[in-house]
ZAMARGU-4260 file (C-alpha; in steps of 0.2 Angstrom, whole numbers, plus 5000, padded with zeros to 4 digits):
<rodrens>
0) 4702/5107/5268 | 4720/5107/5275 | 4714/5101/5291 | 4704/5087/5283 | 4720/5082/5273
5) 4730/5081/5289 | 4717/5071/5298 | 4716/5059/5283 | 4735/5057/5284 | 4734/5053/5302
10) 4720/5041/5300 | 4730/5032/5286 | 4746/5031/5297 | 4735/5023/5311 | 4728/5011/5298
15) 4745/5006/5292 | 4750/5001/5309 | 4734/4991/5312 | 4735/4983/5294 | 4753/4976/5297
20) 4747/4967/5313 | 4732/4960/5304 | 4743/4954/5289 | 4756/4946/5300 | 4743/4936/5309
25) 4735/4931/5293 | 4752/4926/5285 | 4758/4916/5299 | 4741/4908/5301 | 4740/4902/5283
30) 4757/4894/5285 | 4752/4885/5301 | 4735/4880/5293 | 4744/4872/5279 | 4753/4860/5290
35) 4739/4858/5303 | 4725/4844/5304 | 4710/4841/5315 | 4702/4852/5327 | 4716/4865/5327
40) 4712/4870/5309 | 4695/4877/5315 | 4704/4888/5328 | 4717/4895/5315 | 4703/4898/5302
45) 4693/4907/5315 | 4707/4918/5319 | 4712/4923/5301 | 4694/4925/5296 | 4692/4938/5309
50) 4708/4946/5305 | 4703/4948/5287 | 4686/4954/5292 | 4693/4967/5303 | 4706/4973/5290
55) 4692/4974/5277 | 4682/4986/5289 | 4697/4996/5293 | 4701/4998/5275 | 4683/5004/5271
60) 4684/5017/5285 | 4700/5025/5276 | 4692/5023/5258 | 4705/5010/5252 | 4694/5001/5240
65) 4707/4989/5234 | 4712/4983/5251 | 4693/4981/5255 | 4690/4970/5239 | 4705/4959/5242
70) 4700/4956/5260 | 4682/4952/5255 | 4688/4939/5243 | 4700/4931/5256 | 4686/4932/5269
75) 4675/4922/5257 | 4688/4909/5254 | 4691/4907/5273 | 4673/4905/5275 | 4672/4891/5262
80) 4687/4882/5272 | 4678/4884/5288 | 4662/4875/5281 | 4673/4862/5273 | 4667/4867/5256
85) 4684/4869/5249 | 4699/4858/5249 | 4715/4868/5252 | 4729/4862/5241 | 4746/4869/5240
90) 4741/4879/5225 | 4727/4887/5234 | 4739/4891/5249 | 4751/4899/5236 | 4737/4910/5229
95) 4731/4916/5247 | 4749/4920/5252 | 4752/4929/5236 | 4736/4939/5240 | 4742/4944/5257
100) 4758/4951/5249 | 4747/4961/5236 | 4736/4967/5250 | 4752/4973/5259 | 4757/4983/5243
105) 4740/4990/5241 | 4741/4997/5259 | 4758/5004/5255 | 4755/5011/5238 | 4736/5010/5234
110) 4738/5021/5218 | 4752/5010/5209 | 4745/4993/5212 | 4734/4983/5200 | 4724/4970/5209
115) 4713/4964/5195 | 4724/4948/5192 | 4724/4943/5210 | 4705/4946/5212 | 4702/4935/5197
120) 4713/4921/5205 | 4703/4922/5221 | 4686/4922/5212 | 4691/4908/5202 | 4694/4898/5218
125) 4677/4903/5224 | 4668/4898/5208 | 4677/4881/5207 | 4672/4878/5225 | 4654/4883/5222
130) 4653/4872/5206 | 4660/4857/5215 | 4648/4859/5230 | 4634/4860/5218 | 4639/4844/5209
135) 4642/4835/5226 | 4625/4841/5232 | 4616/4835/5217 | 4625/4818/5218 | 4621/4816/5236
140) 4602/4820/5233 | 4601/4807/5220 | 4609/4793/5230 | 4601/4796/5247 | 4584/4805/5245
145) 4576/4795/5259 | 4589/4802/5271 | 4586/4820/5268 | 4570/4829/5273 | 4563/4843/5262
150) 4572/4857/5272 | 4589/4848/5269 | 4585/4846/5251 | 4582/4865/5249 | 4598/4870/5258
155) 4611/4866/5245 | 4601/4875/5232 | 4599/4890/5243 | 4618/4890/5247 | 4623/4889/5228
160) 4610/4902/5224 | 4617/4914/5237 | 4635/4911/5231 | 4631/4914/5213 | 4622/4930/5218
165) 4638/4935/5228 | 4649/4932/5213 | 4638/4942/5202 | 4638/4956/5215 | 4657/4956/5215
170) 4657/4957/5196 | 4646/4972/5197 | 4657/4980/5209 | 4672/4978/5198 | 4662/4986/5184
175) 4657/5000/5195 | 4674/5004/5201 | 4680/5022/5199 | 4687/5027/5182 | 4704/5030/5190
180) 4704/5011/5194 | 4701/5006/5176 | 4715/5017/5170 | 4728/5012/5182 | 4746/5011/5179
185) 4754/4994/5174 | 4755/4982/5188 | 4770/4984/5199 | 4780/4968/5202 | 4777/4962/5220
190) 4792/4959/5231 | 4797/4941/5235 | 4785/4933/5247 | 4800/4929/5258 | 4803/4948/5261
195) 4787/4954/5269 | 4790/4973/5269 | 4787/4982/5286 | 4774/4995/5283 | 4779/5005/5298
200) 4794/5006/5310 | 4791/5021/5321 | 4775/5017/5330 | 4772/5005/5345 | 4757/5001/5355
205) 4759/5004/5374 | 4748/4996/5387 | 4740/5009/5398 | 4746/5000/5414 | 4764/5005/5409
210) 4759/5023/5406 | 4750/5024/5423 | 4766/5019/5432 | 4776/5032/5422 | 4764/5045/5426
215) 4765/5042/5445 | 4784/5043/5444 | 4783/5059/5435 | 4771/5066/5448 | 4783/5061/5462
220) 4797/5071/5453 | 4787/5087/5455 | 4791/5086/5474 | 4810/5083/5470 | 4809/5098/5458
225) 4802/5109/5473 | 4816/5102/5485 | 4829/5106/5471 | 4822/5124/5470 | 4823/5127/5488
230) 4841/5121/5488 | 4845/5133/5474 | 4837/5147/5485 | 4848/5143/5500 | 4863/5143/5490
235) 4859/5160/5483 | 4857/5166/5501 | 4874/5159/5505 | 4882/5167/5491 | 4876/5184/5497
240) 4882/5181/5514 | 4899/5175/5508 | 4900/5191/5497 | 4897/5202/5512 | 4910/5193/5522
245) 4923/5194/5508 | 4920/5212/5506 | 4923/5216/5525 | 4938/5204/5525 | 4946/5212/5510
250) 4944/5230/5518 | 4954/5224/5534 | 4966/5215/5523 | 4969/5229/5512 | 4972/5242/5526
255) 4985/5230/5535 | 4994/5226/5519 | 4996/5245/5515 | 5002/5248/5533 | 4987/5259/5537
260) 4986/5256/5555 | 4976/5272/5559 | 4960/5266/5552 | 4947/5260/5564 | 4947/5243/5556
265) 4965/5241/5558 | 4966/5246/5576 | 4952/5233/5579 | 4963/5220/5571 | 4979/5225/5579
270) 4974/5229/5596 | 4964/5213/5597 | 4947/5220/5599 | 4934/5206/5598 | 4921/5215/5588
275) 4927/5210/5571 | 4933/5193/5576 | 4917/5189/5584 | 4907/5194/5569 | 4919/5185/5557
280) 4918/5169/5568 | 4899/5169/5568 | 4898/5173/5550 | 4909/5158/5545 | 4900/5146/5557
285) 4883/5152/5550 | 4890/5148/5532 | 4897/5132/5538 | 4880/5126/5546 | 4871/5131/5530
290) 4883/5121/5519 | 4881/5106/5530 | 4862/5107/5529 | 4863/5110/5510 | 4875/5096/5508
295) 4863/5084/5517 | 4848/5090/5507 | 4858/5088/5491 | 4863/5071/5495 | 4846/5065/5500
300) 4839/5074/5484 | 4852/5065/5474 | 4847/5048/5480 | 4829/5052/5478 | 4831/5059/5460
305) 4843/5045/5456 | 4830/5032/5461 | 4816/5040/5452 | 4827/5042/5436 | 4832/5024/5437
310) 4814/5018/5439 | 4808/5030/5425 | 4822/5024/5413 | 4818/5006/5417 | 4799/5009/5413
315) 4803/5019/5398 | 4814/5005/5391 | 4799/4994/5394 | 4789/5004/5383 | 4800/5001/5369
320) 4801/4982/5373 | 4792/4971/5362 | 4790/4952/5362 | 4800/4942/5349 | 4784/4936/5342
325) 4781/4953/5333 | 4796/4948/5323 | 4794/4929/5322 | 4776/4931/5314 | 4784/4933/5297
330) 4797/4919/5299 | 4786/4904/5295 | 4781/4912/5278 | 4799/4916/5275 | 4805/4898/5278
335) 4790/4891/5268 | 4793/4902/5253 | 4812/4899/5252 | 4810/4880/5255 | 4796/4879/5241
340) 4807/4889/5229 | 4821/4876/5231 | 4809/4860/5232 | 4814/4857/5250 | 4803/4851/5264
345) 4807/4861/5280 | 4799/4861/5297 | 4801/4876/5308 | 4801/4876/5327 | 4801/4892/5337
350) 4803/4894/5356 | 4804/4909/5367 | 4794/4920/5357 | 4787/4929/5372 | 4805/4935/5377
355) 4805/4954/5376 | 4819/4965/5368 | 4821/4983/5363 | 4811/4987/5348 | 4826/4995/5339
360) 4836/4979/5341 | 4821/4969/5334 | 4821/4981/5319 | 4840/4979/5316 | 4841/4960/5319
365) 4827/4956/5306 | 4838/4956/5291 | 4852/4946/5299 | 4839/4933/5305 | 4832/4931/5287
370) 4850/4929/5281 | 4853/4915/5293 | 4837/4906/5288 | 4841/4908/5270 | 4858/4901/5273
375) 4851/4886/5283 | 4839/4882/5269 | 4850/4886/5254 | 4867/4879/5260 | 4862/4868/5275
380) 4845/4858/5272 | 4847/4845/5259 | 4834/4840/5246 | 4822/4826/5251 | 4831/4813/5240
385) 4848/4817/5247 | 4842/4817/5265 | 4834/4800/5263 | 4850/4793/5255 | 4860/4800/5270
390) 4848/4791/5282 | 4839/4807/5288 | 4820/4811/5288 | 4814/4817/5272 | 4809/4833/5280
395) 4823/4845/5287 | 4821/4855/5303 | 4826/4872/5307 | 4824/4879/5325 | 4824/4896/5332
400) 4826/4898/5351 | 4826/4914/5361 | 4830/4916/5379 | 4836/4929/5391 | 4853/4926/5400
405) 4862/4936/5413 | 4848/4948/5416 | 4852/4961/5402 | 4856/4950/5388 | 4847/4938/5376
410) 4852/4923/5366 | 4846/4918/5349 | 4850/4901/5343 | 4846/4896/5325 | 4850/4878/5321
415) 4847/4866/5306 | 4850/4847/5304 | 4857/4849/5286 | 4874/4845/5279 | 4884/4856/5290
420) 4900/4866/5284 | 4915/4857/5278 | 4931/4866/5286 | 4942/4859/5272 | 4930/4866/5259
425) 4931/4883/5268 | 4950/4882/5268 | 4950/4879/5249 | 4939/4893/5245 | 4948/4905/5257
430) 4964/4901/5247 | 4956/4902/5230 | 4949/4920/5235 | 4966/4925/5242 | 4960/4928/5259
435) 4973/4917/5267 | 4989/4908/5260 | 4990/4890/5257 | 5003/4889/5271 | 4991/4898/5283
440) 4977/4886/5278 | 4987/4871/5282 | 4991/4878/5300 | 4973/4883/5303 | 4963/4873/5317
445) 4946/4867/5313 | 4937/4881/5323 | 4947/4895/5315 | 4944/4887/5298 | 4925/4887/5301
450) 4926/4905/5308 | 4932/4911/5290 | 4914/4908/5284 | 4911/4925/5292 | 4924/4934/5280
455) 4917/4945/5266 | 4918/4937/5249 | 4919/4919/5255 | 4906/4907/5250 | 4906/4888/5247
460) 4892/4889/5235 | 4896/4882/5218 | 4888/4896/5209 | 4884/4914/5212 | 4865/4919/5209
465) 4855/4934/5213 | 4850/4925/5229 | 4866/4918/5236 | 4884/4913/5233 | 4892/4931/5235
470) 4899/4928/5252 | 4891/4943/5259 | 4877/4936/5269 | 4886/4930/5285 | 4898/4945/5284
475) 4883/4956/5285 | 4876/4946/5299 | 4892/4947/5309 | 4893/4966/5306 | 4875/4970/5311
480) 4877/4959/5327 | 4893/4967/5332 | 4886/4985/5329 | 4872/4981/5341 | 4885/4977/5354
485) 4882/4958/5352 | 4892/4943/5347 | 4889/4928/5335 | 4896/4910/5336 | 4895/4896/5325
490) 4895/4877/5328 | 4894/4864/5314 | 4897/4846/5311 | 4898/4839/5293 | 4882/4828/5289
495) 4874/4833/5306 | 4870/4852/5304 | 4874/4869/5309 | 4870/4881/5324 | 4872/4900/5325
500) 4872/4907/5342 | 4869/4926/5344 | 4870/4935/5360 | 4863/4953/5361 | 4859/4966/5374
505) 4841/4968/5379 | 4842/4987/5376 | 4852/4999/5366 | 4850/5014/5378 | 4864/5009/5390
510) 4879/4997/5390 | 4894/4992/5401 | 4910/5000/5395 | 4928/5002/5400 | 4934/5020/5401
515) 4952/5021/5395 | 4965/5035/5391 | 4976/5036/5376 | 4986/5050/5369 | 4979/5062/5381
520) 4961/5058/5377 | 4947/5047/5384 | 4938/5033/5375 | 4925/5020/5380 | 4927/5002/5374
525) 4912/4991/5375 | 4915/4978/5389 | 4907/4964/5379 | 4923/4965/5368 | 4936/4965/5382
530) 4942/4948/5387 | 4956/4955/5399 | 4964/4971/5406 | 4982/4968/5412 | 5000/4975/5412
535) 5015/4967/5404 | 5034/4970/5405 | 5041/4979/5390 | 5054/4966/5389 | 5041/4953/5384
540) 5036/4963/5369 | 5044/4956/5353 | 5045/4962/5335 | 5040/4950/5321 | 5039/4955/5303
545) 5037/4974/5307 | 5024/4972/5320 | 5024/4971/5339 | 5018/4955/5347 | 5015/4948/5365
550) 5013/4930/5370 | 4997/4927/5381 | 4992/4910/5386 | 5004/4902/5374 | 4996/4912/5359
555) 5005/4926/5349 | 4995/4941/5348 | 4998/4958/5339 | 5001/4973/5351 | 4995/4990/5344
560) 4994/5006/5353 | 4977/5014/5352 | 4984/5031/5348 | 4993/5023/5333 | 4977/5016/5327
565) 4967/5032/5328 | 4981/5042/5321 | 4983/5054/5336 | 4997/5062/5345 | 5000/5062/5363
570) 4994/5079/5368 | 4998/5076/5386 | 5016/5076/5382 | 5020/5062/5394 | 5038/5057/5391
575) 5039/5046/5407 | 5047/5029/5403 | 5040/5014/5412 | 5046/4996/5412 | 5028/4990/5409
580) 5013/4994/5398 | 4995/4993/5401 | 4984/4984/5388 | 4966/4977/5385 | 4964/4960/5376
585) 4949/4964/5364 | 4940/4952/5352 | 4929/4954/5337 | 4922/4938/5331 | 4938/4927/5328
590) 4950/4941/5328 | 4960/4945/5344 | 4972/4960/5347 | 4981/4967/5362 | 4976/4986/5363
595) 4989/4996/5372 | 4982/5011/5382 | 4990/5024/5393 | 4977/5021/5407 | 4962/5010/5411
600) 4951/5022/5422 | 4936/5011/5426 | 4922/5000/5420 | 4904/5007/5422 | 4887/5009/5413
605) 4887/5022/5400 | 4872/5031/5390 | 4874/5029/5371 | 4872/5045/5361 | 4871/5044/5342
610) 4883/5054/5331 | 4868/5063/5322 | 4860/5063/5305 | 4874/5072/5297 | 4888/5060/5303
615) 4881/5042/5299 | 4897/5033/5298 | 4914/5037/5306 | 4929/5025/5305 | 4933/5017/5322
620) 4919/5027/5331 | 4902/5019/5335 | 4894/5033/5345 | 4897/5044/5360 | 4893/5046/5378
625) 4894/5060/5391 | 4904/5058/5407 | 4898/5065/5424 | 4911/5079/5421 | 4901/5084/5406
630) 4914/5080/5394 | 4909/5070/5378 | 4919/5054/5375 | 4919/5043/5359 | 4913/5025/5360
635) 4925/5014/5350 | 4919/5002/5336 | 4930/4987/5340 | 4927/4979/5323 | 4934/4994/5314
640) 4948/4996/5327 | 4954/4979/5324 | 4954/4981/5305 | 4963/4998/5307 | 4976/4989/5319
645) 4980/4977/5304 | 4985/4992/5293 | 4996/4999/5307 | 5004/4983/5311 | 5007/4975/5293
650) 5019/4986/5283 | 5021/4974/5269 | 5003/4976/5264 | 5008/4993/5255 | 5021/4983/5244
655) 5008/4971/5239 | 4996/4985/5233 | 5010/4993/5224 | 5013/4977/5214 | 4995/4975/5210
660) 4994/4993/5203 | 5008/4988/5191 | 4999/4972/5185 | 4991/4972/5168 | 4973/4975/5166
665) 4962/4959/5166 | 4955/4953/5149 | 4937/4948/5148 | 4928/4939/5133 | 4910/4942/5130
670) 4898/4930/5120 | 4882/4939/5116 | 4871/4938/5100 | 4861/4954/5104 | 4870/4969/5098
675) 4862/4980/5111 | 4866/4969/5126 | 4884/4966/5119 | 4887/4984/5117 | 4880/4988/5135
680) 4891/4975/5143 | 4906/4979/5133 | 4905/4998/5138 | 4902/4994/5157 | 4918/4982/5157
685) 4929/4994/5148 | 4924/5009/5159 | 4929/4998/5174 | 4946/4996/5167 | 4945/4979/5159
690) 4952/4974/5141 | 4936/4967/5132 | 4933/4957/5117 | 4915/4954/5111 | 4909/4939/5101
695) 4892/4936/5093 | 4889/4918/5099 | 4896/4903/5108 | 4905/4896/5093 | 4914/4912/5090
700) 4919/4914/5108 | 4926/4896/5109 | 4936/4900/5094 | 4943/4916/5102 | 4948/4906/5118
705) 4959/4895/5107 | 4969/4909/5100 | 4970/4921/5115 | 4972/4922/5134 | 4957/4928/5144
710) 4954/4930/5163 | 4935/4928/5162 | 4920/4924/5151 | 4903/4933/5151 | 4891/4924/5141
715) 4872/4924/5136 | 4863/4907/5136 | 4851/4908/5121 | 4863/4910/5106 | 4864/4902/5088
720) 4877/4889/5083 | 4882/4886/5102 | 4872/4891/5117 | 4879/4897/5133 | 4877/4880/5142
725) 4886/4871/5128 | 4900/4885/5128 | 4903/4882/5147 | 4903/4863/5144 | 4917/4865/5131
730) 4927/4877/5141 | 4927/4864/5156 | 4932/4850/5144 | 4947/4859/5138 | 4962/4857/5149
735) 4969/4875/5146 | 4952/4883/5150 | 4945/4871/5163 | 4947/4883/5177 | 4942/4899/5168
740) 4928/4908/5177 | 4912/4910/5167 | 4897/4921/5171 | 4880/4917/5162 | 4870/4933/5160
745) 4853/4927/5153 | 4834/4930/5153 | 4831/4912/5158 | 4826/4913/5176 | 4818/4896/5180
750) 4825/4885/5193 | 4828/4871/5180 | 4839/4883/5170 | 4849/4889/5186 | 4852/4871/5191
755) 4858/4867/5173 | 4870/4882/5174 | 4877/4874/5190 | 4878/4857/5182 | 4888/4863/5167
760) 4900/4872/5178 | 4896/4891/5177 | 4903/4901/5192 | 4889/4914/5192 | 4871/4915/5185
765) 4864/4933/5183 | 4846/4935/5177 | 4844/4950/5165 | 4828/4956/5174 | 4838/4960/5189
770) 4854/4965/5180 | 4863/4981/5184 | 4881/4988/5182 | 4886/4986/5200 | 4879/4968/5201
775) 4890/4962/5186 | 4906/4971/5192 | 4904/4965/5210 | 4903/4947/5204 | 4918/4949/5192
780) 4928/4957/5206 | 4925/4941/5216 | 4930/4929/5202 | 4946/4937/5196
</rodrens>
């Protein structure tokens, strides 16, 4: 029985791999079908019809009845579309795409998903099509009887009868489902369609041609193994001969050293007899000849094995290489869903989907790519009316282009033709969030102001929702990209659009790095972050506001010693005073520092080693590598290093934090008519260290604002006397409270309610369905 269970688990694992591929193709096919006309529709329909049919058969093989039933219903609808017996409206496409998500959940968690509602929707579409076809057929027969022969007259009736029988059979199947299906758990809310969950991430399909190449190389390495074995044996023989020679020589040497000139060995040596010298000469020459031979063998073997390993490594990398199309299949659906939710019309253009990259990079870049797409649609692309007013086409455009550059790097360009990013708005928000001072904002160039958009907590969105406005999206994107050893750049023009350019390595296995020494230890710095390696006279180092700075290309840059950043002492004890120092100019995003080191050793390719499961995150360290000497050397995380450098350089930061600790606790006013919700929110905020006053409705809250001082208001929307929207409106009208941050926490989650929250001036809109403690506290920390 255990073997059967293991086999079933293995079979289900294989099925999940296959299912994800089918579902991605169906999903992207439906999105393409919605915007395709003419003959191309038939081709797309044929593809998704076959995918649904194949998935149905595979589900039947592993006894996943729910997946099989949903695929059967989808297959029937696809068949109706193929025969032009169903008019595909946007509503029908919505249902079919929803069905794909439900199938995905049924594959992942077959025991916890209820498919009844979705099956009813799909069957309703079928029934409606059958009735319309029946009516249309009857009308045609009455109008043009003469044009139809007897066979043609019978066909519609037969088709309708077959369809009705099919629907009847499907009903019977539902009634005959196992009892377990009838007593299922309540339906589990499906994930948003824009987030298609990956069913698997540790399986990859490999072409047999690539495996053949690897097998041949491994077979060739057998001969290299034999040669290495022979060299080992030769070295062993040499060690024996050297040991014999050493013992003989030690005997002579000991006698001479002790003044024992009577021994035979000593007399041979002293009297100049040639026996020992001849033996010694030939012994050394024999060893020397063998050493030369072994050296040549080892050198040849090294080249041979090195070439084999390089080729084998290259082929092994190719096994983990996947085309970008495996990731881009889900992108059209993501764009469609986000655009539909916001009443925007967006066309997606994708290029370079055949470009191959390491599977691990594809997995890691998926979330950043979705963040960028959401950002383009949410903040970039305008609504149709706004675009027409601006003289743009009603339909917005987002393009994704992937290309390979420099042989070992890829470039991803995500571009939209939306409203662009206003640098002045970014500056205002940065000052408001206390990321920079007003003086610093005035001195910022346009490019540096735009670069602030990647800072955490900075968002130009007028309101915080459960989707956007928290200022985390682009910060996360930058962090993910840089952790992969890549870089991201932003170009934008107000009214024209925005372009994100990401450069990533093709593989994660190896990378180019610069080996440096600091504090008696060695470190590797990714070369992609190094702009320059140079020396500078100590006379040119200045001190400004408790930090060392140097001027490079007319730019003042902080200079920090790597040992100070890492908090290590110089174990080498090198007290040598020099008139110059060595440094690396390193960059992470828009931040640049001069990193002082003791020595720059070289720049070469390194093999990346992870820190292990038990050490997932170490400050300033991204991983490790092993040098040819066998020593383990840390690989530095430049993003962390630059952040740590700021703490080393800026002493005044400690004074600021001490002042903040002495500040009085912030006061928050709650407006909530539900005693349960009011008590919950009050306890959460008081536990977080805030002074809290609770009121029962909007009118009571507005009265409290007139008599007291508060730093923020948390309000429900649906309340007696004065609702939340009215409360926000009155707060904004009052001069003393016009700038007071207000968070609406409500059960109203429709798009219209969210838009009204923006219109009246709320700073954040949190839906109670997705409410949790950390969510609320996170938003409050961003507003006060």
